[in-house]
C-alpha positions in Angstrom: -24.4 -9.5 -60.9 -23.8 -10.4 -64.2 -27.4 -11.2 -64.5 -29.4 -8.3 -63.1 -28.8 -5.9 -66.3 -28.4 -6.1 -69.8 -29.7 -5.1 -73.6 -32.2 -3.0 -73.7 -32.8 -2.8 -69.6 -34.5 -6.6 -69.9 -33.2 -9.1 -67.0 -30.7 -11.4 -69.3 -29.8 -14.7 -67.5 -26.7 -16.2 -68.1 -27.9 -17.9 -71.2 -24.1 -19.3 -72.9 -23.3 -22.0 -70.0 -21.0 -19.8 -68.1 -21.4 -20.4 -64.2 -22.9 -17.8 -61.8 -20.9 -16.0 -59.8 -21.0 -12.3 -57.9 -17.2 -11.4 -59.1 -14.4 -13.1 -61.9 -11.9 -13.6 -58.7 -8.4 -14.2 -59.9 -8.4 -17.8 -59.2 -11.1 -18.3 -61.2 -9.7 -16.3 -63.6 -6.4 -18.1 -64.5 -8.8 -21.5 -64.3 -11.1 -20.2 -67.2 -7.9 -19.0 -69.0 -5.8 -21.9 -69.3 -9.4 -24.0 -69.9 -10.1 -21.7 -72.9 -6.3 -22.1 -73.9 -6.9 -25.7 -74.0 -10.0 -24.8 -76.4 -8.0 -22.9 -78.7 -7.9 -19.3 -77.4 -5.0 -17.8 -78.4 -3.5 -14.9 -77.1 -1.7 -13.4 -79.8 1.1 -10.7 -78.2 -0.1 -10.7 -75.3 2.1 -12.1 -71.7 1.5 -15.2 -70.4 -0.2 -13.8 -67.4 -2.9 -11.0 -68.2 -2.6 -7.9 -66.4 -4.4 -6.7 -63.7 -7.9 -4.5 -64.4 -5.9 -2.1 -62.1 -3.5 -1.7 -64.8 -5.4 -0.4 -67.7 -5.9 3.5 -66.6 -7.0 2.3 -63.6 -9.9 0.8 -64.6 -12.1 -2.1 -62.5 -14.5 -3.7 -64.8 -18.1 -4.3 -63.4 -17.6 -7.7 -63.8 -15.0 -8.1 -61.5 -16.2 -6.1 -59.2 -19.5 -7.8 -58.9 -21.7 -5.2 -60.0 -24.3 -4.3 -62.2 -23.0 -4.2 -65.8 -25.4 -1.6 -67.9 -25.5 -1.8 -71.8 -23.2 0.5 -72.8 -25.4 1.0 -76.2 -28.9 0.2 -77.0 -29.4 -0.2 -80.8 -32.8 0.9 -82.0 -35.3 -2.7 -82.2 -36.6 -3.5 -86.1 -40.5 -3.9 -85.5 -42.3 -7.4 -86.6 -44.7 -7.6 -89.0 -48.1 -9.6 -87.7 -47.9 -11.2 -84.3 -44.6 -13.4 -84.4 -42.3 -12.6 -81.4 -44.7 -9.9 -80.0 -43.3 -10.7 -76.8 -39.6 -11.1 -77.6 -38.8 -8.4 -74.8 -39.8 -10.7 -72.7 -37.3 -13.5 -73.5 -33.7 -12.2 -73.1 -31.8 -14.5 -75.8 -34.4 -13.6 -78.5 -34.0 -9.8 -77.7 -30.4 -10.3 -77.5 -30.1 -12.2 -81.0 -32.1 -9.8 -82.8 -31.0 -6.2 -81.1 -27.5 -7.1 -81.8 -26.2 -5.0 -85.1 -22.8 -4.5 -86.8 -21.0 -1.3 -84.8 -18.0 -0.4 -87.2 -17.2 2.8 -85.1 -15.5 2.1 -81.8 -14.2 4.7 -78.5 -10.7 3.8 -78.0 -11.4 3.3 -74.6 -10.1 -0.6 -73.8 -12.8 -3.6 -73.4 -11.9 -5.1 -69.6 -10.3 -8.3 -70.4 -12.6 -10.2 -68.4 -15.8 -8.9 -70.7 -13.9 -10.7 -73.6 -12.9 -13.8 -71.8 -16.7 -14.3 -71.0 -17.8 -13.7 -74.6 -14.5 -16.0 -75.1 -16.3 -18.6 -72.7 -19.1 -19.1 -74.9 -18.1 -18.9 -78.3 -16.7 -22.4 -77.4 -20.0 -23.9 -76.8 -21.3 -23.4 -80.3 -22.7 -26.7 -81.7 -20.2 -28.6 -84.0 -20.5 -32.5 -84.8 -18.6 -34.9 -83.5 -17.4 -32.4 -81.0 -14.5 -31.8 -82.6 -14.2 -27.7 -81.8 -12.1 -26.9 -84.6 -12.0 -22.8 -84.0 -8.9 -21.1 -82.9 -8.9 -17.3 -81.4 -6.2 -15.2 -81.8 -6.9 -12.2 -79.2 -4.3 -10.0 -80.9 -2.6 -7.5 -77.9 -1.5 -3.7 -79.6 1.0 -4.1 -81.1 0.0 -7.2 -83.4 -3.2 -5.0 -83.9 -0.6 -2.0 -85.6 1.2 -4.7 -87.3 -1.8 -6.2 -88.6 -3.2 -2.7 -89.6 0.2 -2.0 -91.7 -0.7 -5.6 -93.6 -3.6 -5.0 -94.2 -3.0 -1.3 -95.6 -0.3 -1.9 -97.7 -2.8 -4.6 -99.5 -4.8 -1.4 -100.7 -2.0 0.4 -101.1 -0.7 -2.0 -103.2 -4.0 -1.4 -106.1 -3.2 2.6 -106.4 -5.2 4.2 -103.8 -2.4 5.2 -101.1 -5.4 8.0 -99.4 -7.6 5.0 -98.5 -5.0 2.8 -97.5 -3.5 5.5 -94.9 -7.6 6.2 -94.1 -8.1 2.7 -93.7 -4.9 2.5 -91.6 -5.6 4.6 -89.1 -9.5 3.2 -88.5 -7.8 -0.2 -88.1 -5.3 1.2 -85.6 -7.3 3.1 -83.8 -9.6 -0.2 -82.8 -9.1 -1.1 -79.6 -9.9 -5.0 -80.3 -9.2 -8.0 -83.0 -9.8 -11.4 -82.4 -9.1 -13.0 -85.2 -11.1 -16.7 -86.0 -9.7 -20.0 -88.4 -10.8 -23.2 -88.5 -9.4 -26.7 -88.1 -8.6 -27.7 -92.3 -9.1 -31.4 -93.5 -8.0 -31.6 -96.3 -8.3 -35.5 -96.4 -12.5 -34.6 -95.9 -13.9 -31.7 -97.4 -17.3 -32.8 -95.9 -15.9 -32.3 -92.2 -14.0 -29.6 -93.0 -17.2 -28.0 -94.0 -19.3 -28.9 -91.0 -16.2 -27.5 -88.8 -16.0 -24.4 -91.0 -19.6 -24.1 -90.3 -19.4 -24.3 -86.7 -16.4 -22.2 -86.5 -19.0 -19.1 -88.1 -21.6 -20.2 -85.2 -19.0 -20.1 -82.5 -18.2 -16.6 -83.9 -21.7 -15.8 -83.5 -21.8 -16.9 -79.8 -18.7 -14.4 -79.4 -21.3 -11.5 -81.2 -23.9 -11.9 -79.1 -21.6 -12.1 -75.6 -20.1 -9.2 -76.4 -23.3 -7.5 -77.1 -24.8 -8.6 -74.5 -22.4 -6.7 -72.1 -22.8 -3.4 -74.4 -19.7 -4.2 -76.4 -19.9 -3.6 -80.0 -18.6 -5.5 -82.5 -18.2 -6.8 -86.7 -17.4 -9.6 -88.7 -14.8 -8.9 -91.7 -13.8 -11.3 -94.3 -11.7 -8.8 -96.3 -8.4 -9.5 -98.1 -5.9 -9.8 -95.3 -7.4 -12.8 -93.6 -6.2 -15.0 -96.4 -2.5 -13.5 -96.2 0.4 -15.6 -95.4 1.8 -12.7 -93.2 -1.6 -12.5 -91.0 -0.6 -16.1 -90.9 2.8 -15.4 -90.2 2.4 -13.0 -87.6 -0.1 -14.4 -85.2 1.7 -18.2 -85.6 -0.3 -20.4 -87.6 -0.2 -22.0 -90.9 -2.6 -21.6 -93.7 -1.8 -25.6 -94.3 -3.8 -26.7 -91.1 -6.3 -23.2 -90.6 -8.9 -21.9 -92.4 -9.5 -18.2 -91.3 -13.1 -17.7 -91.0 -12.9 -13.9 -90.3 -11.5 -10.9 -88.4 -14.0 -10.0 -85.2 -13.4 -5.9 -84.3 -14.8 -5.1 -81.0 -15.0 -2.3 -78.7 -17.5 0.2 -77.2 -19.6 1.9 -79.6 -18.9 5.9 -80.8 -22.5 6.0 -81.2 -24.9 4.8 -79.1 -27.8 5.0 -81.2 -27.5 2.0 -83.7 -30.0 2.0 -86.6 -32.2 -1.0 -87.1 -32.0 -1.9 -90.2 -35.1 -3.8 -92.4 -35.6 -8.3 -92.3 -37.4 -10.2 -94.5 -40.8 -11.3 -93.0 -40.7 -15.0 -91.3 -43.1 -15.8 -93.8 -41.3 -14.3 -96.6 -38.3 -16.9 -95.9 -40.2 -20.1 -94.6 -41.0 -22.8 -96.6 -43.5 -25.5 -95.1 -43.3 -28.6 -96.5 
C-alpha cells in the first residue's frame, strides 16, 4: 500500500530498505522501535510504550490502515537545462530528491507516529565508514518541544530583541515535530569524527527524504540553540560525547504549493578530469 502513491503522483516503491508490508501492525511497530533504539533513536519525553494511533484525535494513519498514502503537498519541480535527467519523473528516487524543499510553516496537526518511524528507519541506512553508526535521534515530546522553544527564545531575548523572541517562540512551540540529531565525538581521532559528522548529515537527508515521500515537510536548522548545554541536558546527552548536527522540524505543510528555487546547471558544477 505504501508503494502505490507518493510525491507528485508517481509510483514510489520502498526505496529506503524498508520491508514491503500492507500494514504497520503493533508487533512490527514494537520490533522496529526496539531495533531503532539499538541504532540510536531516543524518544525524548515519551513514555516507553507509544500511544496508539487512535489516541491522537481518533486518527488512524494511512500506513497503519494499509491504505494508499497520497502526498499532502506537491512542490513545484524545477526546470532542468538541456536534456539532463529529462526522464526524472520516471525514476521515483530522483523525483523525491529533486522535489524535496525546505518547509518552514507547518499545520499544528500531529504527524502519525508510523510516518515518523518509517523516516527514522530510513535514516539509519545512511552510508557510514566502518559501520560506526555514529548518530542519535532525539524525537521530542510536546513538553520537550515547549522547553526547547523557551531555551531558544531566551537566546534571542538575551540579544535585546524580546519581540522577535516572542514571535519565534510561538512559531517553534506550534511546530508539531522536532528531532534533534547528534553525531558521536571521537576526540582521539579527528578524522573519524569528521567522517561520522558527514555520515550523520547523510542520515538527516535520508530522514527528510523519507518524510517528504510520505507528504510531510521538514526543515534542518543549525541555530545557536543546538550548541547549548541547556538543550543537551534537556534531552539527556553530553556535549563532550555528542556533536549536535541540527534540529529537524517537521509537520504537514501549511501551504501545499511550495515554490522551487533555481539551482546551478550540472555543467556548472561538474569538472571532468
